[in-house]
PyMOL CGO cylinders between C-alpha atoms (Angstrom):
from pymol import cmd
from pymol.cgo import CYLINDER

trace = [
    CYLINDER, -20.88, -9.24, -13.25, -17.31, -8.96, -14.53, 0.3, 1, 1, 1, 1, 1, 1,
    CYLINDER, -17.31, -8.96, -14.53, -17.10, -12.71, -15.01, 0.3, 1, 1, 1, 1, 1, 1,
    CYLINDER, -17.10, -12.71, -15.01, -20.28, -12.67, -17.08, 0.3, 1, 1, 1, 1, 1, 1,
    CYLINDER, -20.28, -12.67, -17.08, -18.74, -10.00, -19.31, 0.3, 1, 1, 1, 1, 1, 1,
    CYLINDER, -18.74, -10.00, -19.31, -15.65, -12.13, -19.93, 0.3, 1, 1, 1, 1, 1, 1,
    CYLINDER, -15.65, -12.13, -19.93, -13.14, -11.18, -17.25, 0.3, 1, 1, 1, 1, 1, 1,
    CYLINDER, -13.14, -11.18, -17.25, -10.71, -13.84, -16.10, 0.3, 1, 1, 1, 1, 1, 1,
    CYLINDER, -10.71, -13.84, -16.10, -11.16, -15.11, -12.53, 0.3, 1, 1, 1, 1, 1, 1,
    CYLINDER, -11.16, -15.11, -12.53, -7.57, -14.11, -11.73, 0.3, 1, 1, 1, 1, 1, 1,
    CYLINDER, -7.57, -14.11, -11.73, -8.22, -10.51, -12.72, 0.3, 1, 1, 1, 1, 1, 1,
    CYLINDER, -8.22, -10.51, -12.72, -11.22, -10.42, -10.40, 0.3, 1, 1, 1, 1, 1, 1,
    CYLINDER, -11.22, -10.42, -10.40, -9.09, -11.66, -7.49, 0.3, 1, 1, 1, 1, 1, 1,
    CYLINDER, -9.09, -11.66, -7.49, -6.38, -9.08, -8.29, 0.3, 1, 1, 1, 1, 1, 1,
    CYLINDER, -6.38, -9.08, -8.29, -9.00, -6.31, -8.43, 0.3, 1, 1, 1, 1, 1, 1,
    CYLINDER, -9.00, -6.31, -8.43, -10.47, -7.17, -5.04, 0.3, 1, 1, 1, 1, 1, 1,
    CYLINDER, -10.47, -7.17, -5.04, -7.04, -7.64, -3.42, 0.3, 1, 1, 1, 1, 1, 1,
    CYLINDER, -7.04, -7.64, -3.42, -5.75, -4.37, -4.90, 0.3, 1, 1, 1, 1, 1, 1,
    CYLINDER, -5.75, -4.37, -4.90, -8.71, -2.41, -3.58, 0.3, 1, 1, 1, 1, 1, 1,
    CYLINDER, -8.71, -2.41, -3.58, -8.32, -3.97, -0.14, 0.3, 1, 1, 1, 1, 1, 1,
    CYLINDER, -8.32, -3.97, -0.14, -4.60, -3.24, 0.01, 0.3, 1, 1, 1, 1, 1, 1,
    CYLINDER, -4.60, -3.24, 0.01, -5.08, 0.38, -1.03, 0.3, 1, 1, 1, 1, 1, 1,
    CYLINDER, -5.08, 0.38, -1.03, -7.53, 0.93, 1.80, 0.3, 1, 1, 1, 1, 1, 1,
    CYLINDER, -7.53, 0.93, 1.80, -5.37, -0.88, 4.34, 0.3, 1, 1, 1, 1, 1, 1,
    CYLINDER, -5.37, -0.88, 4.34, -2.25, 1.00, 3.27, 0.3, 1, 1, 1, 1, 1, 1,
    CYLINDER, -2.25, 1.00, 3.27, -4.07, 4.29, 3.72, 0.3, 1, 1, 1, 1, 1, 1,
    CYLINDER, -4.07, 4.29, 3.72, -5.28, 3.15, 7.15, 0.3, 1, 1, 1, 1, 1, 1,
    CYLINDER, -5.28, 3.15, 7.15, -1.83, 1.97, 8.21, 0.3, 1, 1, 1, 1, 1, 1,
    CYLINDER, -1.83, 1.97, 8.21, -0.21, 5.27, 7.22, 0.3, 1, 1, 1, 1, 1, 1,
    CYLINDER, -0.21, 5.27, 7.22, -2.89, 7.30, 9.01, 0.3, 1, 1, 1, 1, 1, 1,
    CYLINDER, -2.89, 7.30, 9.01, -2.67, 5.03, 12.05, 0.3, 1, 1, 1, 1, 1, 1,
    CYLINDER, -2.67, 5.03, 12.05, 1.11, 5.25, 12.24, 0.3, 1, 1, 1, 1, 1, 1,
    CYLINDER, 1.11, 5.25, 12.24, 1.01, 9.04, 12.02, 0.3, 1, 1, 1, 1, 1, 1,
    CYLINDER, 1.01, 9.04, 12.02, -1.68, 9.15, 14.70, 0.3, 1, 1, 1, 1, 1, 1,
    CYLINDER, -1.68, 9.15, 14.70, 0.19, 6.70, 16.93, 0.3, 1, 1, 1, 1, 1, 1,
    CYLINDER, 0.19, 6.70, 16.93, 3.43, 8.68, 16.73, 0.3, 1, 1, 1, 1, 1, 1,
    CYLINDER, 3.43, 8.68, 16.73, 1.58, 11.94, 17.42, 0.3, 1, 1, 1, 1, 1, 1,
    CYLINDER, 1.58, 11.94, 17.42, -0.31, 10.44, 20.36, 0.3, 1, 1, 1, 1, 1, 1,
    CYLINDER, -0.31, 10.44, 20.36, 2.88, 8.83, 21.67, 0.3, 1, 1, 1, 1, 1, 1,
    CYLINDER, 2.88, 8.83, 21.67, 4.67, 12.16, 21.69, 0.3, 1, 1, 1, 1, 1, 1,
    CYLINDER, 4.67, 12.16, 21.69, 1.74, 13.83, 23.40, 0.3, 1, 1, 1, 1, 1, 1,
    CYLINDER, 1.74, 13.83, 23.40, 1.64, 11.10, 26.06, 0.3, 1, 1, 1, 1, 1, 1,
    CYLINDER, 1.64, 11.10, 26.06, 5.42, 10.64, 26.39, 0.3, 1, 1, 1, 1, 1, 1,
    CYLINDER, 5.42, 10.64, 26.39, 5.43, 11.81, 29.99, 0.3, 1, 1, 1, 1, 1, 1,
    CYLINDER, 5.43, 11.81, 29.99, 2.86, 9.14, 30.89, 0.3, 1, 1, 1, 1, 1, 1,
    CYLINDER, 2.86, 9.14, 30.89, 4.75, 6.24, 29.27, 0.3, 1, 1, 1, 1, 1, 1,
    CYLINDER, 4.75, 6.24, 29.27, 7.16, 4.54, 31.66, 0.3, 1, 1, 1, 1, 1, 1,
    CYLINDER, 7.16, 4.54, 31.66, 10.09, 2.66, 30.11, 0.3, 1, 1, 1, 1, 1, 1,
    CYLINDER, 10.09, 2.66, 30.11, 8.39, 2.68, 26.71, 0.3, 1, 1, 1, 1, 1, 1,
    CYLINDER, 8.39, 2.68, 26.71, 9.50, 4.73, 23.72, 0.3, 1, 1, 1, 1, 1, 1,
    CYLINDER, 9.50, 4.73, 23.72, 6.65, 6.75, 22.19, 0.3, 1, 1, 1, 1, 1, 1,
    CYLINDER, 6.65, 6.75, 22.19, 7.51, 5.59, 18.65, 0.3, 1, 1, 1, 1, 1, 1,
    CYLINDER, 7.51, 5.59, 18.65, 8.84, 2.06, 19.14, 0.3, 1, 1, 1, 1, 1, 1,
    CYLINDER, 8.84, 2.06, 19.14, 9.62, 0.81, 15.60, 0.3, 1, 1, 1, 1, 1, 1,
    CYLINDER, 9.62, 0.81, 15.60, 9.19, -2.86, 16.51, 0.3, 1, 1, 1, 1, 1, 1,
    CYLINDER, 9.19, -2.86, 16.51, 5.68, -2.31, 17.81, 0.3, 1, 1, 1, 1, 1, 1,
    CYLINDER, 5.68, -2.31, 17.81, 4.66, -0.07, 14.92, 0.3, 1, 1, 1, 1, 1, 1,
    CYLINDER, 4.66, -0.07, 14.92, 6.02, -2.44, 12.27, 0.3, 1, 1, 1, 1, 1, 1,
    CYLINDER, 6.02, -2.44, 12.27, 4.58, -5.46, 14.04, 0.3, 1, 1, 1, 1, 1, 1,
    CYLINDER, 4.58, -5.46, 14.04, 1.11, -3.99, 14.13, 0.3, 1, 1, 1, 1, 1, 1,
    CYLINDER, 1.11, -3.99, 14.13, 1.35, -2.96, 10.46, 0.3, 1, 1, 1, 1, 1, 1,
    CYLINDER, 1.35, -2.96, 10.46, 2.44, -6.51, 9.57, 0.3, 1, 1, 1, 1, 1, 1,
    CYLINDER, 2.44, -6.51, 9.57, -0.46, -8.04, 11.49, 0.3, 1, 1, 1, 1, 1, 1,
    CYLINDER, -0.46, -8.04, 11.49, -2.89, -5.76, 9.68, 0.3, 1, 1, 1, 1, 1, 1,
    CYLINDER, -2.89, -5.76, 9.68, -1.35, -6.71, 6.34, 0.3, 1, 1, 1, 1, 1, 1,
    CYLINDER, -1.35, -6.71, 6.34, -1.70, -10.45, 7.03, 0.3, 1, 1, 1, 1, 1, 1,
    CYLINDER, -1.70, -10.45, 7.03, -5.28, -10.01, 8.21, 0.3, 1, 1, 1, 1, 1, 1,
    CYLINDER, -5.28, -10.01, 8.21, -6.03, -8.06, 5.04, 0.3, 1, 1, 1, 1, 1, 1,
    CYLINDER, -6.03, -8.06, 5.04, -4.78, -10.91, 2.88, 0.3, 1, 1, 1, 1, 1, 1,
    CYLINDER, -4.78, -10.91, 2.88, -6.93, -13.45, 4.72, 0.3, 1, 1, 1, 1, 1, 1,
    CYLINDER, -6.93, -13.45, 4.72, -10.00, -11.22, 4.92, 0.3, 1, 1, 1, 1, 1, 1,
    CYLINDER, -10.00, -11.22, 4.92, -9.98, -10.33, 1.23, 0.3, 1, 1, 1, 1, 1, 1,
    CYLINDER, -9.98, -10.33, 1.23, -8.59, -13.44, -0.40, 0.3, 1, 1, 1, 1, 1, 1,
    CYLINDER, -8.59, -13.44, -0.40, -11.33, -15.77, 0.80, 0.3, 1, 1, 1, 1, 1, 1,
    CYLINDER, -11.33, -15.77, 0.80, -14.27, -13.72, -0.57, 0.3, 1, 1, 1, 1, 1, 1,
    CYLINDER, -14.27, -13.72, -0.57, -12.34, -12.87, -3.73, 0.3, 1, 1, 1, 1, 1, 1,
    CYLINDER, -12.34, -12.87, -3.73, -11.71, -16.54, -4.49, 0.3, 1, 1, 1, 1, 1, 1,
    CYLINDER, -11.71, -16.54, -4.49, -15.34, -17.39, -3.77, 0.3, 1, 1, 1, 1, 1, 1,
    CYLINDER, -15.34, -17.39, -3.77, -16.50, -14.62, -6.13, 0.3, 1, 1, 1, 1, 1, 1,
    CYLINDER, -16.50, -14.62, -6.13, -14.10, -15.84, -8.83, 0.3, 1, 1, 1, 1, 1, 1,
    CYLINDER, -14.10, -15.84, -8.83, -15.54, -19.36, -8.60, 0.3, 1, 1, 1, 1, 1, 1,
    CYLINDER, -15.54, -19.36, -8.60, -19.17, -18.20, -8.82, 0.3, 1, 1, 1, 1, 1, 1,
    CYLINDER, -19.17, -18.20, -8.82, -21.03, -19.22, -11.94, 0.3, 1, 1, 1, 1, 1, 1,
    CYLINDER, -21.03, -19.22, -11.94, -21.66, -16.06, -13.99, 0.3, 1, 1, 1, 1, 1, 1,
    CYLINDER, -21.66, -16.06, -13.99, -25.22, -17.10, -14.85, 0.3, 1, 1, 1, 1, 1, 1,
    CYLINDER, -25.22, -17.10, -14.85, -26.09, -17.58, -11.18, 0.3, 1, 1, 1, 1, 1, 1,
    CYLINDER, -26.09, -17.58, -11.18, -24.73, -14.14, -10.38, 0.3, 1, 1, 1, 1, 1, 1,
    CYLINDER, -24.73, -14.14, -10.38, -26.73, -12.56, -13.22, 0.3, 1, 1, 1, 1, 1, 1,
    CYLINDER, -26.73, -12.56, -13.22, -29.95, -14.26, -12.10, 0.3, 1, 1, 1, 1, 1, 1,
    CYLINDER, -29.95, -14.26, -12.10, -29.56, -12.98, -8.55, 0.3, 1, 1, 1, 1, 1, 1,
    CYLINDER, -29.56, -12.98, -8.55, -29.09, -9.37, -9.70, 0.3, 1, 1, 1, 1, 1, 1,
]
cmd.load_cgo(trace, "trace")
């Protein structure tokens, strides 16, 4: 719809990627807080593992960030290449 109204394909890709990154950033922050809290609660059950290991926490956040780029860039590029008239006819 935005393309039919004159938006540039690049702005559509930036919009989709920005929305995806906002959601993932919120999820990463909530997950890190939850992981640290759960790690402290289960510290007596963890053998030879720190409850808040920075390498593990950063690694998992990095993996989620990379997966976000792949999962949102492919549909965003496909939407940007869609013919506006075809999109309007299907709505």
